[in-house]
C-alpha positions in Angstrom: 3.4 28.3 23.2 5.3 28.6 20.0 4.3 32.3 19.6 5.4 33.0 23.3 8.9 31.3 22.5 9.4 33.2 19.1 8.7 36.6 21.0 11.1 35.5 23.8 13.8 34.8 21.1 13.1 38.2 19.4 13.6 40.3 22.5 16.5 38.2 23.6 18.4 38.9 20.4 17.8 42.5 19.9 21.1 44.1 18.7 23.2 45.8 21.5 26.9 46.1 22.1 28.6 43.3 23.8 30.2 44.3 27.2 33.6 43.0 27.7 34.7 42.2 31.4 34.9 45.5 33.6 36.6 45.3 36.9 36.4 47.6 39.7 37.6 47.6 43.3 34.9 49.1 45.4 34.1 49.8 49.0 36.4 51.2 51.8 40.0 49.9 51.6 43.5 51.1 52.5 44.7 50.2 49.1 45.9 53.4 47.0 44.6 54.1 43.5 48.0 53.2 41.9 47.7 49.7 43.8 44.3 49.2 42.5 45.0 50.0 39.0 48.3 47.7 39.1 46.3 44.8 40.5 43.3 45.2 38.1 45.9 45.2 35.2 47.5 42.0 36.4 43.9 40.4 36.5 42.9 41.6 33.2 46.2 40.0 31.9 45.0 36.6 32.9 41.4 36.8 31.5 40.9 35.1 28.2 39.9 37.1 25.2 36.4 37.0 23.8 34.6 36.8 27.4 31.1 38.5 26.6 28.5 38.9 29.3 25.0 39.5 28.7 24.6 42.5 30.6 26.7 45.8 30.4 27.8 45.7 34.2 31.2 45.9 35.9 32.3 43.3 38.4 32.8 44.9 41.6 35.5 43.6 44.2 34.9 44.0 47.6 37.1 42.9 50.7 35.7 41.6 54.0 36.4 39.1 56.5 35.8 35.4 55.4 38.4 33.3 57.1 39.9 33.6 60.3 43.1 31.2 59.5 46.0 32.5 57.9 45.7 31.9 54.2 49.4 31.2 53.4 49.8 28.8 56.4 47.4 25.7 55.5 45.7 26.6 52.1 46.4 23.9 49.3 44.3 23.7 46.0 44.2 20.0 46.1 42.5 20.2 49.8 40.4 23.3 49.9 39.0 24.2 53.1 39.6 27.9 53.5 36.9 30.5 52.6 38.8 32.7 50.1 36.0 34.3 48.3 32.2 34.8 47.8 30.1 35.8 44.4 27.0 37.9 44.5 25.0 37.9 41.4 21.9 40.0 41.2 21.3 43.5 40.1 25.2 44.0 40.1 28.1 41.4 39.9 30.1 41.4 43.3 33.0 39.4 44.2 34.0 39.4 48.1 37.5 38.7 48.7 39.0 37.8 52.2 40.5 40.9 53.7 43.9 39.1 54.1 44.5 39.8 50.2 44.7 43.3 50.8 48.2 43.1 52.4 49.2 40.6 49.6 48.1 43.2 46.8 50.2 46.0 48.6 53.2 43.7 48.9 53.2 43.2 45.2 54.1 40.1 43.2 56.9 38.4 44.9 59.3 35.7 43.0 58.3 32.9 45.5 56.3 32.5 48.7 57.9 30.0 51.2 55.1 29.8 53.0 52.8 28.3 50.5 52.0 24.7 50.7 54.4 22.6 48.4 51.7 20.6 47.1 49.8 23.6 45.8 49.7 24.5 41.9 50.3 28.0 42.9 53.7 28.8 44.1 52.7 32.4 45.5 49.8 33.5 47.5 49.5 36.5 44.8 49.2 33.7 42.2 46.6 32.0 44.4 44.7 35.5 44.8 44.8 35.9 40.9 43.4 32.2 40.5 40.6 32.9 43.1 39.5 36.1 41.2 39.5 34.3 37.9 37.6 31.5 39.6 34.8 33.6 40.6 34.8 35.3 37.4 34.3 32.1 35.5 31.1 31.8 37.8 30.0 35.0 36.4 30.8 34.0 33.0 29.2 30.6 33.2 25.9 32.2 34.5 25.6 35.4 32.6 27.6 34.8 29.3 25.9 36.0 26.0 24.9 32.8 24.3 24.2 34.3 20.9 27.7 35.4 20.8 29.1 31.6 21.0 26.1 29.8 19.6 23.6 30.0 16.7 20.9 31.8 18.2 18.1 29.9 16.5 19.0 26.8 18.9 15.9 26.1 21.0 18.0 24.1 23.3 19.7 27.3 24.5 16.7 28.0 26.6 14.7 26.2 29.2 10.6 26.4 29.6 9.1 27.0 33.0 5.2 26.8 33.4 3.2 28.6 35.8 -0.4 29.3 36.5 -1.6 32.9 36.3 -5.1 33.6 37.3 -6.4 30.3 36.4 -4.3 30.3 33.0 -1.1 28.4 32.3 1.7 30.4 31.3 5.1 29.5 29.9 8.1 31.7 30.6 11.6 31.1 29.1 14.9 31.7 30.5 18.3 31.4 29.0 20.5 28.3 30.2 23.9 28.5 31.8 26.9 27.5 30.0 27.4 24.4 32.2 23.8 23.4 31.3 24.3 23.1 27.6 25.2 19.9 25.9 28.6 20.8 24.8 30.0 21.3 28.2 28.4 18.4 29.6 29.8 16.1 26.8 33.4 17.4 27.3 33.1 17.0 31.2 31.3 13.8 31.0 28.2 15.2 32.8 24.6 14.1 32.7 22.7 16.9 34.4 24.4 17.0 37.8 25.8 13.4 37.7 29.1 12.5 36.5 28.6 9.9 33.7 31.6 7.8 34.5 30.1 7.1 38.1 26.9 6.5 39.6 28.2 7.6 42.9 31.4 9.7 42.7 34.2 10.1 40.2 37.6 10.2 41.8 40.5 11.6 39.8 43.9 11.0 41.7 45.3 14.1 39.8 42.6 16.9 39.8 43.9 20.5 39.9 40.9 21.1 42.7 38.9 18.5 44.1 36.4 20.9 44.6 35.4 20.5 40.8 33.8 17.3 41.9 31.3 19.5 43.9 29.0 20.1 41.0 28.8 20.8 37.5 29.2 24.6 38.0 32.4 24.1 40.1 33.5 21.7 37.3 33.2 24.7 34.8 34.8 27.3 37.0 37.8 25.1 38.2 38.7 24.2 34.5 38.2 27.7 33.4 40.6 29.0 36.2 43.3 26.6 35.2 42.9 27.3 31.5 43.3 30.8 32.2 46.2 30.6 34.5 48.2 27.5 33.7 50.2 28.0 30.4 50.7 24.2 30.2 46.7 23.6 30.2 46.7 22.5 26.5 48.9 19.6 27.3 47.4 18.6 30.7 43.7 18.9 29.7 43.7 18.9 25.9 40.2 18.0 25.4 38.9 20.5 27.7 41.3 23.2 26.2 39.5 22.3 22.9 36.1 23.1 24.5 37.2 26.6 25.7 39.2 27.6 22.6 37.0 26.1 19.7 33.5 25.5 21.1 33.5 29.1 23.0 36.3 30.3 20.8 38.1 31.9 24.0 41.9 32.8 23.8 44.1 32.6 26.5 46.5 35.5 27.3 49.6 33.4 27.1 51.3 31.4 24.1 50.9 27.7 24.2 54.5 26.2 23.9 54.1 22.9 25.8 54.4 19.4 24.3 51.7 16.8 25.0 53.3 13.7 26.8 51.9 10.8 24.7 54.1 8.2 26.6 52.7 5.7 29.2 53.1 2.4 30.7 51.0 -0.7 30.4 49.3 -2.0 33.1 51.7 -4.9 33.6 54.5 -2.3 33.3 56.7 -4.6 30.8 57.3 -1.7 28.3 56.9 1.8 27.7 54.2 2.8 25.0 53.9 6.1 22.9 50.4 6.7 21.8 51.8 8.0 18.4 51.3 7.0 15.0 47.9 5.4 15.6 46.6 4.3 12.3 43.1 3.2 13.3 40.8 2.9 16.5 38.5 -0.1 16.5 35.9 -1.1 19.0 36.9 -4.6 20.4 33.8 -6.8 21.4 33.9 -10.0 23.3 30.5 -11.8 22.6 28.3 -13.0 25.8 29.8 -16.3 27.2 28.3 -18.5 30.2 31.7 -18.9 31.8 32.6 -15.3 32.1 29.9 -12.6 31.4 26.4 -13.1 30.0 26.7 -9.6 28.1 30.1 -9.7 26.9 32.9 -6.9 26.9 33.8 -4.0 25.1 37.2 -2.3 24.9 39.1 -0.4 22.2 42.1 -1.8 19.9 44.4 0.9 18.7 46.4 -0.3 15.6 50.0 1.6 15.9 52.2 2.0 12.8 56.1 1.0 13.8 57.3 3.7 11.4 56.1 7.3 10.6 53.7 6.1 8.0 50.1 7.5 7.8 46.6 6.2 6.8 46.6 3.6 4.2 50.6 3.7 4.1 50.6 1.9 7.2 50.6 -1.9 6.2 49.2 -4.6 8.1 52.4 -6.3 8.5 53.8 -3.2 10.4 50.9 -2.8 13.1 51.2 -3.0 16.7 48.1 -3.7 18.9 47.3 -2.0 21.8 44.3 -2.7 23.8 42.4 0.2 26.2 40.1 -1.5 28.7 37.8 0.2 31.3 36.8 -2.9 33.6 36.5 -4.0 37.1 40.0 -4.0 38.7 41.2 -7.5 39.5 38.1 -9.4 38.4 38.3 -11.2 35.2 34.7 -13.2 35.2 31.2 -12.5 36.5 30.9 -16.0 38.1 29.4 -16.4 41.4 29.6 -13.5 44.0 31.2 -11.3 41.5 27.9 -10.7 39.8 26.1 -9.4 42.7 28.9 -7.3 44.0 29.2 -5.7 40.5 25.6 -4.9 40.8 26.2 -3.3 44.1 29.2 -1.2 43.1 31.9 -2.8 45.2 34.3 -3.2 42.6 36.7 -0.4 41.1 36.9 0.8 37.6 40.1 2.0 36.3 42.0 2.4 32.9 44.0 -0.8 31.6 46.4 -0.3 28.6 47.8 -3.7 27.3 49.8 -5.0 24.4 47.8 -7.9 22.5 49.9 -10.9 24.0 48.8 -9.6 27.7 45.3 -8.5 27.1 44.3 -11.9 25.4 45.5 -13.8 28.4 42.5 -13.3 30.1 40.2 -15.2 27.4 42.4 -18.1 27.1 40.8 -20.6 29.5 37.2 -20.3 28.0 36.5 -22.4 25.2 34.2 -20.9 22.3 34.8 -17.0 23.0 33.8 -15.1 20.1 35.4 -11.5 19.4 35.1 -9.1 16.5 36.3 -5.7 15.6 34.8 -2.7 14.3 36.9 0.1 12.7 35.6 3.4 14.0 34.7 6.0 11.3 36.8 9.0 12.8 38.3 12.0 11.1 42.2 12.6 12.3 41.3 15.2 14.7 38.3 12.9 16.1 40.9 10.3 16.7 43.2 12.6 18.5 40.7 13.7 20.9 39.9 10.0 21.7 43.7 9.3 22.2 44.0 12.2 24.4 41.2 11.4 26.6 42.7 7.8 26.8 45.8 9.4 28.0 44.0 11.3 30.4 42.1 8.4 32.0 45.3 6.6 32.1 46.9 9.0 34.6 44.0 9.5 36.8 40.7 7.7 36.3 39.7 5.7 39.3 36.1 5.2 39.5 33.4 2.8 40.7 32.2 -0.2 38.5 28.3 -0.6 38.5 26.7 -3.1 36.2 24.0 -0.7 34.8 25.3 2.8 35.4 29.1 2.6 34.8 30.7 -0.3 33.1 33.1 -0.8 30.3 30.7 0.2 27.6 29.2 3.4 29.4 32.9 4.8 29.5 33.6 4.1 25.9 30.2 5.4 24.5 30.9 8.7 26.4 34.5 9.1 25.1 33.3 8.5 21.4 30.4 11.0 21.9 33.0 13.5 23.2 35.6 12.9 20.5 32.8 13.0 17.6 31.0 16.0 19.0 27.9 14.1 18.8 26.0 16.3 21.6 22.4 14.8 20.9 23.6 11.3 21.6 21.8 10.2 24.8 24.4 7.4 25.9 22.7 6.8 29.3 20.4 4.3 27.5 23.4 1.8 26.5 23.7 -1.0 28.6 25.4 -3.9 27.0 28.2 -4.0 24.1 25.8 -5.4 21.7 23.5 -2.6 22.4 26.6 -0.1 22.1 27.2 -1.7 18.6 23.5 -1.1 17.5 24.0 2.7 18.5 27.2 2.8 16.7 25.7 1.7 13.3 22.6 3.9 13.9 25.0 7.0 14.2 27.1 5.9 11.2 30.4 5.6 13.2 31.3 2.3 12.0 31.2 0.8 8.4 28.2 -1.8 8.8 24.7 -0.6 8.0 23.2 -3.3 9.8 24.7 -5.9 12.5 25.8 -8.8 10.2 28.2 -11.3 11.7 28.8 -12.9 8.2 30.0 -9.7 6.8 32.3 -9.1 9.8 33.9 -12.8 9.1 34.2 -11.9 5.5 36.2 -8.7 6.3 38.5 -10.6 8.6 37.4 -8.7 11.6 36.1 -12.0 13.4 37.9 -14.4 15.7 36.2 -17.6 16.9 38.3 -18.9 19.7 37.3 -22.7 19.4 40.4 -23.8 20.9 42.2 -22.5 23.8 45.6 -23.6 25.1 43.9 -25.7 27.8 41.2 -27.4 25.3 43.8 -28.1 22.7 46.2 -30.0 25.1 43.0 -31.8 26.6 42.1 -32.8 22.8 45.5 -34.0 22.4 45.4 -36.2 25.1 42.0 -37.6 24.5 43.0 -38.9 21.2 46.0 -41.2 22.6 44.6 -41.9 26.1 41.9 -44.3 27.6 39.7 -41.4 28.4 36.5 -41.0 26.3 36.2 -38.3 23.8 33.1 -37.1 25.6 34.6 -36.9 29.0 34.5 -33.1 30.1 38.0 -31.5 30.9 36.7 -29.5 34.1 36.0 -33.0 35.7 39.3 -34.6 35.1 40.9 -32.9 38.1 37.7 -33.9 40.2 37.6 -37.4 39.2 41.7 -38.5 39.3 44.1 -38.1 41.9 47.5 -36.6 40.6 49.0 -40.3 40.8 45.9 -41.5 38.5 46.4 -38.4 36.2 50.0 -39.6 35.7 49.1 -43.1 34.9 46.7 -41.8 32.1 49.6 -39.6 30.6 52.2 -42.6 30.6 49.5 -44.8 29.0 48.9 -42.2 26.2 52.6 -41.6 25.7 53.1 -45.6 25.5 50.4 -46.0 23.0 51.4 -43.2 20.5 55.1 -42.9 21.4 55.9 -41.1 18.2 54.0 -38.1 19.9 55.8 -38.4 23.1 56.9 -34.8 23.1 53.5 -33.5 22.1 51.6 -35.5 24.7 53.8 -34.9 27.7 53.7 -31.1 26.7 49.9 -31.1 26.6 50.0 -32.9 30.1 52.2 -30.6 31.4 50.0 -27.5 30.5 47.1 -29.5 32.4 49.3 -30.0 35.4 50.6 -26.4 35.8 47.1 -25.2 35.3 46.0 -27.4 38.2 48.9 -26.3 40.4 48.1 -22.7 39.8 44.3 -23.3 40.6 45.4 -25.0 44.0 47.7 -22.2 44.8 44.8 -19.7 44.6 42.7 -21.8 46.8 44.0 -20.7 50.6 41.3 -22.7 52.0 43.1 -25.9 52.4 45.6 -23.9 54.4 45.8 -23.5 58.4 44.5 -20.5 59.9 48.0 -19.2 60.6 49.2 -19.9 57.3 46.2 -18.1 55.6 47.2 -15.0 58.0 50.6 -15.1 56.9 49.9 -15.4 53.1 47.3 -12.6 53.5 50.1 -10.5 55.0 52.4 -11.4 52.0 49.5 -10.5 49.5 49.0 -7.2 51.0 52.6 -6.2 50.8 52.7 -7.3 47.3 49.5 -5.3 46.5 51.3 -2.1 48.5 54.3 -2.8 45.9 51.9 -2.6 43.1 49.9 0.3 44.1 53.3 2.1 43.9 53.5 1.6 40.3 49.8 2.6 39.5 50.1 5.4 36.7 49.4 8.4 39.0 52.0 7.2 41.3 54.6 7.6 38.9 54.1 11.2 39.1 56.9 13.1 41.4 55.2 16.5 41.1 52.3 16.6 43.5 50.8 19.7 41.9 50.5 17.9 38.4 46.9 17.1 37.1 45.5 15.7 33.9 48.2 14.4 31.6 51.7 14.9 33.4 54.4 16.6 31.5 57.6 14.6 31.1 59.4 16.5 33.5 56.9 15.6 36.2 57.4 11.9 36.1 59.9 9.9 37.9 63.0 8.8 35.6 63.1 5.1 34.3 65.8 4.4 36.9 63.3 5.1 39.8 60.8 3.1 38.1 62.7 0.2 37.4 63.7 0.1 41.2 60.0 0.2 42.1 59.4 -2.6 39.7 62.2 -4.6 41.1 60.7 -4.3 44.6 57.4 -5.5 43.3 58.7 -8.4 41.5 60.8 -9.5 44.8 57.5 -9.2 47.0 55.6 -11.4 44.3 58.4 -14.0 44.3 58.3 -14.2 48.1 54.5 -14.5 48.1 54.8 -17.3 45.4 57.5 -19.0 47.3 55.6 -19.1 50.7 52.4 -20.2 48.9 54.2 -23.2 47.3 56.0 -24.0 50.7 52.7 -24.0 52.6 51.0 -26.2 50.0 53.7 -28.9 50.1 51.9 -29.9 53.1 49.0 -31.4 50.7 49.6 -34.5 49.0 47.6 -33.5 46.1 49.9 -30.5 45.4 53.1 -32.5 46.2 52.0 -35.2 43.6 51.0 -32.7 41.2 54.6 -31.1 41.5 56.0 -34.5 40.8 53.9 -34.8 37.8 55.2 -31.5 36.7 58.9 -32.5 37.3 58.4 -36.0 35.5 56.7 -34.5 32.5 59.4 -31.9 32.3 62.1 -34.7 32.3 60.3 -36.6 29.2 60.3 -33.3 27.3 64.0 -32.5 28.2 65.0 -36.1 26.8 63.5 -35.5 23.4 64.3 -39.2 22.3 
């Protein structure tokens, strides 16, 4: 077997001159020689430098009827439906184009074609024609590239072995892999063989240049290659794929890159605009397993941002802003009850959430005993930039399906870090839990620890034990001064006592320890507001007609909120990847949308409270809140 492989490699790497792309228009056509030459030059002007095929054969372009519908009337890159081209790779390379393109070549390159669909990236059918040919050339390149020109020829993984039985004897034959089969492309495109790693079923990007890229791995390569060649802003829209083409394959586009990467985005709560600049450090944030939320824990990223233009160790701790990047179930904060089963079945969405610390940590405040720790990632500046670029791209378009064992918070982070560090041999499909993720990071020397040691993490100040939440602290304050036993559990308090009985307990506590009146009244107020919020979320106590009206208000609020999702802030429908600044709505438009969402939310809350006033428990809880607020206001 070893000898056969060595012989194959020897024959494969015999010296020969590399063949650049050679295009010819063949077959019967009404185009003149001059028209053919002009058109070929325009195509050549788009093909990136350093495209090398493994065979010295020209690519022949033929024209034939492939589509009966007019190309200019219905075609749009975002909704492919017309058959524009067909590729034949065998003894010769052939691209078949629809014969409608002949008249487009004869007409030459116009300033703008008014018939093209307004949401297309291409603004003329001539551009569409060039993009179509580049796309088919990409397929040819992906299948027939000279691998030894781009990679170390001693790499065994460039080839695949097939076993055959010939005359009763087992024979091994080796063939070279296609570019999309290599680990480099699969890592940057987030593929595992033919499956997108971010999703066990299908990955939906709201702003793809051409949704045909999700058909399979080869189409992904060709669509991205097409826009790498055709779009002068590709480096700012898809910076990591641009890195793959220019640094891994060492291709050079025929245009000058003059765009500026848009690093501004909005938090998921849309309370402020954030710019992912001056990131001092990226850490993995691990929430330990907890019985009231998730039995496996949770993982996210914590970005430490300098307020000023300081770099590395010059960024003091006092000048840092914390930004949390989270890939979790949309609208679900814990895995209690039915949520666990639905998460197993892939019934939840997964999307990108970027929050400031005060907003992010709120989800953990109601659970006592949560443990957290941070692990700084050992990333070189360029690796950190690639990771941040992927965070930006995910923010503007990632909308996937959350599945417990195939596409969870940890899977997404692991594959992002694998891409950023170019750790192509890392099999991230075996990672299931946050703690398993931590062990892999340690094994691959991506964090400072040599082994997982919680004591060392505590010594370095990277550990947080949430022994008391705002609820448990308020409860502890009342237990010290009230007749309630110190062992009585908080979550039985509401079940065991009516609102009136709870208020009597608060009064007794304040009377017993009057010097702590404000502290005790404030603690009681925290509990009563918590109970009120819990009741407002319970629609089962309402009548059927009331529930229907509340559901309509909820849907209206959700609709207003969806308008403010990141990809809906992009006004240019042909945009993809990370949008350019000019493609976003201005702040005035966004503020107007935020105000509409806020009004819808207020209307929802007002109606919920109004309906719940029919409940005596809710009414008396509200009375408790009023009385406690008055006690605090007196401050005597």
